[in-house]
MIGU-796812 format. One record per residue (C-alpha): x negated, y negated, z negated; residue in three letters; residue number from 1. Coordinates in nm, 3 decimals. Example, Ala and Ser with C-alpha at 12.3 -4.5 7.8 and 13.67 -1.06 7.14 Angstrom:
2
<rec c1="-1.230" c2="0.450" c3="-0.780" r="ALA" k="1"/>
<rec c1="-1.367" c2="0.106" c3="-0.714" r="SER" k="2"/>
***
This chain:
258
<rec c1="-8.860" c2="-8.076" c3="-6.628" r="MET" k="1"/>
<rec c1="-9.082" c2="-7.941" c3="-6.336" r="ILE" k="2"/>
<rec c1="-8.826" c2="-7.948" c3="-6.093" r="HIS" k="3"/>
<rec c1="-8.596" c2="-8.264" c3="-6.139" r="HIS" k="4"/>
<rec c1="-8.914" c2="-8.491" c3="-6.292" r="HIS" k="5"/>
<rec c1="-8.626" c2="-8.782" c3="-6.429" r="ILE" k="6"/>
<rec c1="-8.329" c2="-8.649" c3="-6.632" r="ILE" k="7"/>
<rec c1="-8.107" c2="-8.893" c3="-6.706" r="ASN" k="8"/>
<rec c1="-7.891" c2="-8.852" c3="-7.018" r="ASP" k="9"/>
<rec c1="-7.640" c2="-9.037" c3="-7.317" r="ARG" k="10"/>
<rec c1="-7.659" c2="-9.023" c3="-7.708" r="PHE" k="11"/>
<rec c1="-7.433" c2="-9.203" c3="-7.832" r="GLY" k="12"/>
<rec c1="-7.430" c2="-9.588" c3="-7.674" r="ASN" k="13"/>
<rec c1="-7.793" c2="-9.495" c3="-7.520" r="ARG" k="14"/>
<rec c1="-7.928" c2="-9.409" c3="-7.197" r="THR" k="15"/>
<rec c1="-8.234" c2="-9.194" c3="-7.213" r="ILE" k="16"/>
<rec c1="-8.458" c2="-9.121" c3="-6.950" r="ALA" k="17"/>
<rec c1="-8.691" c2="-8.754" c3="-6.995" r="LEU" k="18"/>
<rec c1="-8.960" c2="-8.813" c3="-6.723" r="THR" k="19"/>
<rec c1="-9.210" c2="-8.613" c3="-6.613" r="TYR" k="20"/>
<rec c1="-9.513" c2="-8.609" c3="-6.417" r="CYS" k="21"/>
<rec c1="-9.625" c2="-8.266" c3="-6.256" r="ALA" k="22"/>
<rec c1="-9.976" c2="-8.452" c3="-6.149" r="MET" k="23"/>
<rec c1="-10.049" c2="-8.578" c3="-6.471" r="CYS" k="24"/>
<rec c1="-9.839" c2="-8.299" c3="-6.669" r="ARG" k="25"/>
<rec c1="-9.736" c2="-8.616" c3="-6.878" r="SER" k="26"/>
<rec c1="-9.367" c2="-8.639" c3="-7.073" r="VAL" k="27"/>
<rec c1="-9.265" c2="-8.922" c3="-7.205" r="ILE" k="28"/>
<rec c1="-8.890" c2="-9.053" c3="-7.266" r="PRO" k="29"/>
<rec c1="-8.744" c2="-9.393" c3="-7.256" r="PHE" k="30"/>
<rec c1="-8.481" c2="-9.610" c3="-7.374" r="ASP" k="31"/>
<rec c1="-8.310" c2="-9.748" c3="-7.098" r="VAL" k="32"/>
<rec c1="-8.053" c2="-9.860" c3="-7.226" r="SER" k="33"/>
<rec c1="-8.071" c2="-10.219" c3="-7.105" r="ASP" k="34"/>
<rec c1="-8.155" c2="-10.119" c3="-6.703" r="ILE" k="35"/>
<rec c1="-7.981" c2="-9.770" c3="-6.659" r="GLY" k="36"/>
<rec c1="-8.078" c2="-9.411" c3="-6.514" r="PRO" k="37"/>
<rec c1="-8.451" c2="-9.417" c3="-6.355" r="LEU" k="38"/>
<rec c1="-8.566" c2="-9.218" c3="-6.012" r="PHE" k="39"/>
<rec c1="-8.861" c2="-9.114" c3="-5.902" r="VAL" k="40"/>
<rec c1="-9.032" c2="-9.442" c3="-5.707" r="GLY" k="41"/>
<rec c1="-9.316" c2="-9.337" c3="-5.500" r="SER" k="42"/>
<rec c1="-9.666" c2="-9.221" c3="-5.635" r="PHE" k="43"/>
<rec c1="-10.023" c2="-9.405" c3="-5.724" r="LYS" k="44"/>
<rec c1="-10.332" c2="-9.305" c3="-5.849" r="ASP" k="45"/>
<rec c1="-10.174" c2="-8.960" c3="-5.916" r="ALA" k="46"/>
<rec c1="-9.923" c2="-9.065" c3="-6.162" r="ASN" k="47"/>
<rec c1="-9.531" c2="-9.054" c3="-6.085" r="MET" k="48"/>
<rec c1="-9.345" c2="-9.445" c3="-6.002" r="ILE" k="49"/>
<rec c1="-9.039" c2="-9.414" c3="-6.147" r="VAL" k="50"/>
<rec c1="-8.784" c2="-9.689" c3="-6.063" r="ALA" k="51"/>
<rec c1="-8.427" c2="-9.841" c3="-6.215" r="ASP" k="52"/>
<rec c1="-8.117" c2="-9.774" c3="-6.008" r="ARG" k="53"/>
<rec c1="-7.995" c2="-10.149" c3="-6.087" r="ARG" k="54"/>
<rec c1="-8.271" c2="-10.351" c3="-6.032" r="THR" k="55"/>
<rec c1="-8.523" c2="-10.172" c3="-5.815" r="LYS" k="56"/>
<rec c1="-8.799" c2="-10.258" c3="-6.065" r="THR" k="57"/>
<rec c1="-9.095" c2="-10.006" c3="-6.004" r="PHE" k="58"/>
<rec c1="-9.303" c2="-9.871" c3="-6.313" r="PHE" k="59"/>
<rec c1="-9.648" c2="-9.688" c3="-6.348" r="GLN" k="60"/>
<rec c1="-9.489" c2="-9.369" c3="-6.554" r="GLN" k="61"/>
<rec c1="-9.848" c2="-9.337" c3="-6.753" r="ALA" k="62"/>
<rec c1="-9.881" c2="-9.744" c3="-6.884" r="THR" k="63"/>
<rec c1="-9.477" c2="-9.793" c3="-6.900" r="PHE" k="64"/>
<rec c1="-9.570" c2="-10.139" c3="-6.706" r="ASN" k="65"/>
<rec c1="-9.345" c2="-10.260" c3="-6.406" r="SER" k="66"/>
<rec c1="-9.552" c2="-10.318" c3="-6.033" r="ILE" k="67"/>
<rec c1="-9.306" c2="-10.465" c3="-5.896" r="ILE" k="68"/>
<rec c1="-8.916" c2="-10.596" c3="-5.896" r="GLY" k="69"/>
<rec c1="-8.660" c2="-10.803" c3="-6.005" r="ARG" k="70"/>
<rec c1="-8.728" c2="-10.730" c3="-6.368" r="LEU" k="71"/>
<rec c1="-9.146" c2="-10.730" c3="-6.318" r="HIS" k="72"/>
<rec c1="-9.322" c2="-10.786" c3="-6.553" r="PRO" k="73"/>
<rec c1="-9.155" c2="-10.593" c3="-6.754" r="HIS" k="74"/>
<rec c1="-9.270" c2="-10.269" c3="-7.013" r="ALA" k="75"/>
<rec c1="-9.043" c2="-9.958" c3="-7.061" r="LEU" k="76"/>
<rec c1="-8.971" c2="-9.875" c3="-7.433" r="ALA" k="77"/>
<rec c1="-9.087" c2="-9.541" c3="-7.515" r="MET" k="78"/>
<rec c1="-8.926" c2="-9.274" c3="-7.715" r="ILE" k="79"/>
<rec c1="-9.162" c2="-9.137" c3="-7.982" r="PRO" k="80"/>
<rec c1="-9.101" c2="-8.736" c3="-7.937" r="PHE" k="81"/>
<rec c1="-9.212" c2="-8.399" c3="-8.008" r="GLN" k="82"/>
<rec c1="-9.245" c2="-8.063" c3="-7.826" r="ILE" k="83"/>
<rec c1="-9.224" c2="-7.774" c3="-7.978" r="LEU" k="84"/>
<rec c1="-9.236" c2="-7.385" c3="-7.899" r="PRO" k="85"/>
<rec c1="-8.909" c2="-7.220" c3="-7.863" r="TRP" k="86"/>
<rec c1="-8.991" c2="-6.941" c3="-8.121" r="ALA" k="87"/>
<rec c1="-9.005" c2="-7.227" c3="-8.364" r="VAL" k="88"/>
<rec c1="-8.749" c2="-7.450" c3="-8.249" r="VAL" k="89"/>
<rec c1="-8.481" c2="-7.205" c3="-8.297" r="LYS" k="90"/>
<rec c1="-8.601" c2="-7.125" c3="-8.639" r="ARG" k="91"/>
<rec c1="-8.496" c2="-7.492" c3="-8.726" r="LEU" k="92"/>
<rec c1="-8.206" c2="-7.539" c3="-8.997" r="ASP" k="93"/>
<rec c1="-8.009" c2="-7.691" c3="-8.855" r="PRO" k="94"/>
<rec c1="-8.059" c2="-7.630" c3="-8.527" r="LEU" k="95"/>
<rec c1="-8.080" c2="-7.883" c3="-8.284" r="PRO" k="96"/>
<rec c1="-7.826" c2="-7.910" c3="-7.958" r="GLN" k="97"/>
<rec c1="-8.047" c2="-7.755" c3="-7.702" r="VAL" k="98"/>
<rec c1="-8.004" c2="-7.752" c3="-7.320" r="CYS" k="99"/>
<rec c1="-7.840" c2="-7.460" c3="-7.132" r="ARG" k="100"/>
<rec c1="-8.143" c2="-7.281" c3="-6.933" r="VAL" k="101"/>
<rec c1="-8.116" c2="-7.001" c3="-6.680" r="GLU" k="102"/>
<rec c1="-8.415" c2="-6.750" c3="-6.538" r="GLN" k="103"/>
<rec c1="-8.426" c2="-6.976" c3="-6.230" r="ARG" k="104"/>
<rec c1="-8.573" c2="-7.293" c3="-6.451" r="ASP" k="105"/>
<rec c1="-8.844" c2="-7.143" c3="-6.573" r="PHE" k="106"/>
<rec c1="-8.995" c2="-7.059" c3="-6.196" r="ARG" k="107"/>
<rec c1="-9.275" c2="-7.212" c3="-6.075" r="GLU" k="108"/>
<rec c1="-9.325" c2="-7.563" c3="-5.933" r="PHE" k="109"/>
<rec c1="-9.388" c2="-7.562" c3="-5.557" r="GLU" k="110"/>
<rec c1="-9.435" c2="-7.809" c3="-5.295" r="LEU" k="111"/>
<rec c1="-9.243" c2="-7.803" c3="-4.971" r="PRO" k="112"/>
<rec c1="-9.561" c2="-7.592" c3="-4.829" r="ILE" k="113"/>
<rec c1="-9.601" c2="-7.292" c3="-4.998" r="PRO" k="114"/>
<rec c1="-9.927" c2="-7.242" c3="-5.221" r="GLY" k="115"/>
<rec c1="-10.027" c2="-7.605" c3="-5.213" r="VAL" k="116"/>
<rec c1="-9.945" c2="-7.697" c3="-5.564" r="TRP" k="117"/>
<rec c1="-10.133" c2="-7.367" c3="-5.657" r="ARG" k="118"/>
<rec c1="-10.430" c2="-7.457" c3="-5.500" r="LYS" k="119"/>
<rec c1="-10.456" c2="-7.832" c3="-5.626" r="ILE" k="120"/>
<rec c1="-10.419" c2="-7.769" c3="-5.948" r="VAL" k="121"/>
<rec c1="-10.704" c2="-7.505" c3="-5.926" r="ALA" k="122"/>
<rec c1="-10.888" c2="-7.723" c3="-5.800" r="SER" k="123"/>
<rec c1="-11.107" c2="-8.107" c3="-5.943" r="GLU" k="124"/>
<rec c1="-10.888" c2="-8.266" c3="-5.674" r="ALA" k="125"/>
<rec c1="-10.659" c2="-8.547" c3="-5.768" r="THR" k="126"/>
<rec c1="-10.468" c2="-8.730" c3="-5.470" r="PRO" k="127"/>
<rec c1="-10.379" c2="-9.074" c3="-5.507" r="GLY" k="128"/>
<rec c1="-10.681" c2="-9.099" c3="-5.767" r="LEU" k="129"/>
<rec c1="-11.014" c2="-9.102" c3="-5.548" r="PRO" k="130"/>
<rec c1="-11.308" c2="-8.851" c3="-5.747" r="SER" k="131"/>
<rec c1="-11.527" c2="-9.171" c3="-5.746" r="ARG" k="132"/>
<rec c1="-11.291" c2="-9.345" c3="-5.963" r="LEU" k="133"/>
<rec c1="-11.269" c2="-9.086" c3="-6.225" r="ARG" k="134"/>
<rec c1="-11.466" c2="-8.964" c3="-6.534" r="ASP" k="135"/>
<rec c1="-11.619" c2="-8.690" c3="-6.480" r="LYS" k="136"/>
<rec c1="-11.714" c2="-8.570" c3="-6.881" r="SER" k="137"/>
<rec c1="-11.488" c2="-8.312" c3="-6.782" r="PHE" k="138"/>
<rec c1="-11.330" c2="-8.083" c3="-6.555" r="PRO" k="139"/>
<rec c1="-11.024" c2="-8.323" c3="-6.439" r="ALA" k="140"/>
<rec c1="-10.747" c2="-8.106" c3="-6.537" r="ARG" k="141"/>
<rec c1="-10.905" c2="-8.029" c3="-6.912" r="THR" k="142"/>
<rec c1="-10.625" c2="-8.060" c3="-7.160" r="ARG" k="143"/>
<rec c1="-10.625" c2="-8.356" c3="-7.386" r="VAL" k="144"/>
<rec c1="-10.415" c2="-8.528" c3="-7.665" r="VAL" k="145"/>
<rec c1="-10.377" c2="-8.917" c3="-7.678" r="GLY" k="146"/>
<rec c1="-10.260" c2="-9.113" c3="-7.976" r="VAL" k="147"/>
<rec c1="-10.097" c2="-9.335" c3="-7.817" r="ILE" k="148"/>
<rec c1="-9.908" c2="-9.507" c3="-8.123" r="ASP" k="149"/>
<rec c1="-9.978" c2="-9.881" c3="-8.233" r="PRO" k="150"/>
<rec c1="-10.176" c2="-9.748" c3="-8.573" r="ILE" k="151"/>
<rec c1="-10.464" c2="-9.646" c3="-8.345" r="ALA" k="152"/>
<rec c1="-10.640" c2="-9.999" c3="-8.183" r="LYS" k="153"/>
<rec c1="-10.838" c2="-9.877" c3="-8.011" r="PRO" k="154"/>
<rec c1="-10.611" c2="-9.579" c3="-7.879" r="GLN" k="155"/>
<rec c1="-10.791" c2="-9.237" c3="-7.975" r="VAL" k="156"/>
<rec c1="-10.789" c2="-8.902" c3="-7.751" r="VAL" k="157"/>
<rec c1="-10.887" c2="-8.543" c3="-7.862" r="TYR" k="158"/>
<rec c1="-10.949" c2="-8.213" c3="-7.605" r="VAL" k="159"/>
<rec c1="-10.638" c2="-7.989" c3="-7.690" r="LYS" k="160"/>
<rec c1="-10.877" c2="-7.702" c3="-7.717" r="ARG" k="161"/>
<rec c1="-11.016" c2="-7.835" c3="-8.025" r="ASP" k="162"/>
<rec c1="-10.683" c2="-7.937" c3="-8.233" r="LEU" k="163"/>
<rec c1="-10.587" c2="-7.564" c3="-8.154" r="MET" k="164"/>
<rec c1="-10.822" c2="-7.392" c3="-8.302" r="GLU" k="165"/>
<rec c1="-10.814" c2="-7.686" c3="-8.574" r="GLY" k="166"/>
<rec c1="-10.458" c2="-7.625" c3="-8.636" r="GLY" k="167"/>
<rec c1="-10.417" c2="-7.908" c3="-8.862" r="VAL" k="168"/>
<rec c1="-10.675" c2="-8.178" c3="-8.800" r="VAL" k="169"/>
<rec c1="-10.692" c2="-8.540" c3="-9.028" r="TRP" k="170"/>
<rec c1="-10.845" c2="-8.847" c3="-8.875" r="ASN" k="171"/>
<rec c1="-10.889" c2="-9.027" c3="-9.172" r="LYS" k="172"/>
<rec c1="-10.923" c2="-9.392" c3="-8.973" r="ALA" k="173"/>
<rec c1="-10.628" c2="-9.408" c3="-8.862" r="LEU" k="174"/>
<rec c1="-10.472" c2="-9.172" c3="-9.187" r="ASN" k="175"/>
<rec c1="-10.271" c2="-8.913" c3="-8.970" r="ALA" k="176"/>
<rec c1="-10.232" c2="-8.519" c3="-8.920" r="PHE" k="177"/>
<rec c1="-10.260" c2="-8.346" c3="-8.534" r="LEU" k="178"/>
<rec c1="-10.048" c2="-8.019" c3="-8.627" r="VAL" k="179"/>
<rec c1="-10.124" c2="-7.748" c3="-8.342" r="ALA" k="180"/>
<rec c1="-9.864" c2="-7.483" c3="-8.358" r="VAL" k="181"/>
<rec c1="-9.811" c2="-7.276" c3="-8.070" r="GLY" k="182"/>
<rec c1="-9.917" c2="-7.469" c3="-7.729" r="ASP" k="183"/>
<rec c1="-9.760" c2="-7.774" c3="-7.885" r="SER" k="184"/>
<rec c1="-9.930" c2="-8.038" c3="-8.051" r="VAL" k="185"/>
<rec c1="-9.746" c2="-8.302" c3="-8.289" r="ASN" k="186"/>
<rec c1="-9.865" c2="-8.630" c3="-8.507" r="GLY" k="187"/>
<rec c1="-9.753" c2="-8.711" c3="-8.868" r="PHE" k="188"/>
<rec c1="-9.898" c2="-9.033" c3="-9.113" r="LYS" k="189"/>
<rec c1="-10.037" c2="-8.924" c3="-9.379" r="GLY" k="190"/>
<rec c1="-9.836" c2="-9.112" c3="-9.629" r="THR" k="191"/>
<rec c1="-9.502" c2="-9.012" c3="-9.735" r="VAL" k="192"/>
<rec c1="-9.276" c2="-9.275" c3="-9.990" r="ALA" k="193"/>
<rec c1="-9.629" c2="-9.474" c3="-10.020" r="GLY" k="194"/>
<rec c1="-9.801" c2="-9.194" c3="-10.164" r="LYS" k="195"/>
<rec c1="-10.103" c2="-8.998" c3="-9.952" r="PRO" k="196"/>
<rec c1="-10.060" c2="-8.650" c3="-9.872" r="ILE" k="197"/>
<rec c1="-10.304" c2="-8.336" c3="-9.773" r="GLU" k="198"/>
<rec c1="-10.081" c2="-8.138" c3="-9.466" r="LEU" k="199"/>
<rec c1="-10.109" c2="-7.769" c3="-9.463" r="ALA" k="200"/>
<rec c1="-9.892" c2="-7.579" c3="-9.198" r="LEU" k="201"/>
<rec c1="-9.768" c2="-7.192" c3="-9.295" r="ASN" k="202"/>
<rec c1="-9.811" c2="-7.008" c3="-8.946" r="LYS" k="203"/>
<rec c1="-9.576" c2="-6.762" c3="-9.024" r="ALA" k="204"/>
<rec c1="-9.252" c2="-7.014" c3="-8.981" r="ASP" k="205"/>
<rec c1="-9.414" c2="-7.327" c3="-8.890" r="GLY" k="206"/>
<rec c1="-9.340" c2="-7.534" c3="-9.176" r="THR" k="207"/>
<rec c1="-9.529" c2="-7.823" c3="-9.316" r="LEU" k="208"/>
<rec c1="-9.633" c2="-7.860" c3="-9.662" r="SER" k="209"/>
<rec c1="-9.807" c2="-8.135" c3="-9.918" r="ASP" k="210"/>
<rec c1="-10.113" c2="-7.929" c3="-10.139" r="ALA" k="211"/>
<rec c1="-10.093" c2="-8.158" c3="-10.380" r="ALA" k="212"/>
<rec c1="-9.699" c2="-8.224" c3="-10.455" r="SER" k="213"/>
<rec c1="-9.541" c2="-7.885" c3="-10.274" r="GLY" k="214"/>
<rec c1="-9.315" c2="-8.058" c3="-10.088" r="THR" k="215"/>
<rec c1="-9.173" c2="-7.879" c3="-9.768" r="VAL" k="216"/>
<rec c1="-9.088" c2="-8.024" c3="-9.426" r="TRP" k="217"/>
<rec c1="-8.985" c2="-7.820" c3="-9.131" r="ASP" k="218"/>
<rec c1="-9.197" c2="-7.830" c3="-8.782" r="ALA" k="219"/>
<rec c1="-9.048" c2="-8.178" c3="-8.695" r="ARG" k="220"/>
<rec c1="-9.133" c2="-8.335" c3="-9.048" r="GLY" k="221"/>
<rec c1="-8.779" c2="-8.326" c3="-9.174" r="LYS" k="222"/>
<rec c1="-8.761" c2="-8.306" c3="-9.532" r="PHE" k="223"/>
<rec c1="-8.623" c2="-7.967" c3="-9.669" r="LYS" k="224"/>
<rec c1="-8.753" c2="-7.987" c3="-10.032" r="GLY" k="225"/>
<rec c1="-8.998" c2="-8.087" c3="-10.324" r="GLY" k="226"/>
<rec c1="-9.049" c2="-8.377" c3="-10.550" r="PRO" k="227"/>
<rec c1="-9.079" c2="-8.649" c3="-10.195" r="LEU" k="228"/>
<rec c1="-8.800" c2="-8.676" c3="-10.059" r="ASN" k="229"/>
<rec c1="-8.837" c2="-8.879" c3="-9.736" r="SER" k="230"/>
<rec c1="-8.935" c2="-8.727" c3="-9.411" r="ASP" k="231"/>
<rec c1="-9.230" c2="-8.737" c3="-9.274" r="LEU" k="232"/>
<rec c1="-9.325" c2="-9.022" c3="-8.995" r="GLN" k="233"/>
<rec c1="-9.424" c2="-8.934" c3="-8.617" r="MET" k="234"/>
<rec c1="-9.716" c2="-9.054" c3="-8.457" r="VAL" k="235"/>
<rec c1="-9.667" c2="-9.097" c3="-8.065" r="ALA" k="236"/>
<rec c1="-9.907" c2="-8.876" c3="-7.891" r="ILE" k="237"/>
<rec c1="-9.931" c2="-8.761" c3="-7.503" r="SER" k="238"/>
<rec c1="-10.056" c2="-8.431" c3="-7.393" r="ASP" k="239"/>
<rec c1="-10.183" c2="-8.463" c3="-7.056" r="GLU" k="240"/>
<rec c1="-10.505" c2="-8.350" c3="-6.861" r="TYR" k="241"/>
<rec c1="-10.847" c2="-8.632" c3="-6.900" r="TRP" k="242"/>
<rec c1="-10.811" c2="-8.715" c3="-6.547" r="PHE" k="243"/>
<rec c1="-10.512" c2="-8.920" c3="-6.615" r="SER" k="244"/>
<rec c1="-10.585" c2="-8.989" c3="-6.979" r="TRP" k="245"/>
<rec c1="-10.923" c2="-9.192" c3="-6.861" r="ARG" k="246"/>
<rec c1="-10.752" c2="-9.380" c3="-6.606" r="ALA" k="247"/>
<rec c1="-10.466" c2="-9.548" c3="-6.757" r="PHE" k="248"/>
<rec c1="-10.639" c2="-9.574" c3="-7.112" r="HIS" k="249"/>
<rec c1="-10.965" c2="-9.647" c3="-7.027" r="PRO" k="250"/>
<rec c1="-11.088" c2="-9.782" c3="-7.358" r="GLY" k="251"/>
<rec c1="-11.008" c2="-9.522" c3="-7.579" r="SER" k="252"/>
<rec c1="-11.303" c2="-9.277" c3="-7.814" r="GLN" k="253"/>
<rec c1="-11.277" c2="-8.903" c3="-7.756" r="LEU" k="254"/>
<rec c1="-11.313" c2="-8.783" c3="-8.075" r="VAL" k="255"/>
<rec c1="-11.448" c2="-8.395" c3="-8.138" r="ARG" k="256"/>
<rec c1="-11.313" c2="-8.208" c3="-8.393" r="VAL" k="257"/>
<rec c1="-11.626" c2="-8.040" c3="-8.620" r="GLN" k="258"/>
***
């Protein structure tokens, strides 16, 4: 994703555009079955602009909303998604279909002028977003996890370091769990089949379990065994930088884990 920014693919009769903004570090997949594949159109407020090939309508990746074009006003449909470490994914049963990767795919991202990108991300610079418009409560590239699921009104955001230290964090107001595995965080609702759960993480294999019923799910929330014979429900989140989250979600509330 680092080197392509957008990957378009088909799954059955659906067309999916997986997008990645290197400046914001935000990964967002969109269902574009109705408009067709996307391409990188421009750059605005330090976030990528995507456009569809058929109508040339331009969208802000971070907000999903159109800016200009034949379809404007229009919003892209985000697909809830999960990010997991490969060490956890390869233990899943059945193993999901994964793309083939080669050594060259792991090379660092670079701009046409060597060394420039490394200097940018090592600084407080956010090209396209003036310093005077940034929230400086934290350094610009502080990693945060924001809840963008409709259950959060207003949206909430966590410092990712807090979640990594907590392992499993319950947000009582949202009745949702945020689960940190490796360098990834995923969200799940706090009820299964209408029953409340107390989610715990088995760090040895990445599985999840309910302390009360003993029901077990894999790292994706897929049912593995126990009395609650249902999958966990995902909660949509975004793992990105503080500067971009605050720029595009100004009304969100910061939650610190004690």
